[in-house]
C-alpha positions in Angstrom: -9.5 -26.1 50.1 -7.9 -26.1 46.6 -10.3 -24.7 43.9 -10.1 -24.3 40.2 -12.4 -22.2 38.1 -14.3 -22.5 34.8 -15.1 -19.2 33.1 -18.1 -19.2 30.8 -18.0 -15.9 28.9 -20.9 -14.4 27.0 -23.8 -16.5 28.2 -26.3 -14.2 26.6 -26.9 -12.0 23.6 -27.2 -8.3 23.3 -25.1 -5.5 24.5 -24.7 -6.7 28.1 -22.9 -10.0 27.9 -23.2 -12.2 31.0 -20.2 -14.1 32.4 -20.3 -17.0 34.7 -17.5 -18.4 36.8 -17.9 -21.8 38.4 -15.8 -23.1 41.3 -14.8 -26.7 41.5 -12.6 -28.6 43.9 -9.3 -30.1 42.7 -9.0 -33.8 42.8 -6.9 -35.8 45.3 -3.7 -35.1 43.3 -4.5 -31.4 43.1 -5.6 -31.4 39.5 -6.2 -29.5 37.4 -4.3 -27.1 39.7 -5.4 -24.7 42.5 -6.3 -21.3 41.1 -6.4 -22.4 37.5 -9.0 -20.6 35.4 -10.2 -22.5 32.4 -12.5 -21.1 29.7 -15.4 -23.2 28.5 -18.2 -22.6 26.0 -21.8 -22.6 27.1 -22.3 -25.8 25.1 -19.6 -27.7 26.9 -20.5 -26.4 30.4 -23.2 -29.0 31.3 -20.5 -31.6 31.6 -19.0 -30.0 34.7 -22.1 -28.2 36.2 -22.9 -31.1 38.5 -19.4 -30.8 40.1 -19.5 -27.2 40.8 -19.6 -26.0 44.4 -20.2 -22.4 43.7 -20.8 -19.9 40.9 -20.9 -16.1 40.3 -22.6 -14.3 37.5 -21.8 -10.8 36.3 -22.7 -8.4 33.5 -19.9 -7.1 31.3 -21.3 -3.7 30.5 -22.5 -2.7 33.9 -19.8 -4.5 35.8 -22.5 -5.7 38.3 -22.5 -9.0 40.0 -26.1 -10.3 40.0 -25.7 -13.7 41.7 -23.3 -15.5 43.9 -24.1 -19.0 45.0 -22.2 -21.6 47.1 -23.5 -25.1 47.8 -24.7 -24.9 51.4 -22.4 -27.7 52.7 -19.4 -25.8 51.2 -20.2 -22.3 52.7 -17.9 -20.7 55.2 -14.8 -22.2 53.6 -13.8 -19.2 51.5 -15.5 -20.3 48.2 -17.5 -17.1 47.7 -14.5 -14.9 48.5 -12.4 -16.9 46.0 -15.2 -16.6 43.3 -15.5 -12.8 43.9 -11.7 -12.2 43.7 -11.3 -14.3 40.6 -14.3 -12.8 38.8 -13.1 -9.3 39.8 -9.7 -10.0 38.3 -11.2 -11.5 35.1 -13.5 -8.5 34.7 -10.7 -5.9 35.3 -8.5 -7.6 32.7 -11.4 -7.8 30.1 -12.5 -4.2 30.6 -9.2 -2.4 30.9 -9.5 -1.7 34.6 -13.2 -1.1 35.3 -14.1 -2.5 38.7 -16.6 -5.2 39.4 -19.3 -4.3 41.9 -21.9 -6.2 43.8 -25.6 -5.4 43.2 -27.6 -3.4 45.7 -30.1 -6.2 45.8 -28.8 -8.8 48.3 -29.7 -11.5 50.8 -28.5 -11.1 54.4 -25.7 -13.6 53.7 -24.9 -11.9 50.4 -24.7 -8.5 52.2 -22.4 -9.9 54.8 -20.1 -11.2 52.0 -20.3 -7.9 50.3 -19.2 -6.1 53.4 -16.3 -8.5 53.8 -14.9 -8.3 50.2 -15.1 -4.7 49.5 -17.0 -1.4 49.5 -20.5 -2.4 48.3 -23.1 0.0 47.1 -25.9 0.8 49.5 -28.5 -1.9 50.0 -31.4 -1.1 47.7 -33.4 -4.2 48.5 -33.0 -6.9 51.1 -34.0 -10.2 49.5 -35.3 -13.4 51.3 -32.9 -16.4 51.3 -33.0 -18.5 48.2 -31.6 -21.8 49.4 -34.2 -24.5 48.9 -34.7 -26.9 51.8 -33.6 -29.9 49.8 -30.2 -28.3 49.0 -29.7 -27.5 52.7 -29.5 -31.2 53.7 -26.3 -31.9 55.5 -25.4 -28.2 56.1 -25.1 -26.7 59.5 -27.0 -23.7 60.8 -23.8 -21.6 60.6 -23.7 -22.4 56.8 -27.3 -21.3 56.2 -27.9 -18.2 58.4 -26.0 -15.4 60.1 -24.1 -16.5 63.3 -25.8 -13.7 65.2 -29.3 -13.2 64.1 -30.0 -10.5 66.7 -27.0 -8.5 65.4 -28.3 -8.9 61.8 -31.7 -7.7 62.8 -30.1 -4.6 64.5 -28.0 -4.0 61.4 -31.1 -3.8 59.1 -33.4 -1.8 61.4 -32.7 1.3 59.4 -34.8 -0.2 56.6 -37.9 0.4 58.7 -38.9 -3.2 58.6 -40.5 -4.8 61.7 -38.2 -7.2 63.6 -40.4 -10.3 62.9 -40.0 -9.6 59.2 -36.3 -9.0 59.5 -35.9 -12.4 61.2 -37.5 -14.0 58.1 -34.6 -12.5 56.0 -32.2 -14.4 58.3 -34.0 -17.8 57.9 -31.8 -20.7 56.8 -34.0 -21.8 53.8 -36.3 -20.2 51.3 -39.3 -22.2 52.6 -38.7 -21.2 56.2 -38.2 -17.5 55.1 -41.6 -17.5 53.3 -43.4 -19.1 56.3 -41.8 -16.6 58.7 -42.6 -13.7 56.3 -46.3 -14.8 56.0 -46.7 -15.0 59.7 -45.0 -11.7 60.3 -47.3 -10.0 57.8 -50.5 -11.4 59.4 -49.7 -9.9 62.8 
């Protein structure tokens, strides 16, 4: 899939500027060009937000990625990896070589991505999935949850969390995760 990117620098005030990078698909003729990074102001961004298929947000001062999102139907096609690599390169160029790093607060899918793209910091907090049910329409199970839930549960046992609760962290949507989490806590 051919992607281009829109970089929205400085989406906040104060000492820790926030950057966003949006991923969009090129049109049938390959425009505006695969891999192109365009810069856009916050004011102009609403015009293209509806067309985005993914986004990444990072903080300039800390170099920490706080969010990575890919539209559920577009997951497992390399969008998150492309966003990570492009954001990492932009951050390195802007900071004179300081690396970009992924937060220690991640979902299961976010942690699997972090393991794939680099050497992430230890997991500080496992977070429930954030994909709303209405955004999951049309997406397959493999785009919403780990392929091997039993392996994911085994991977996070060191956290000391009961298996039923760990399964909630592997749920495909936020609503399903909250239901599973509530049931696991009542037992």
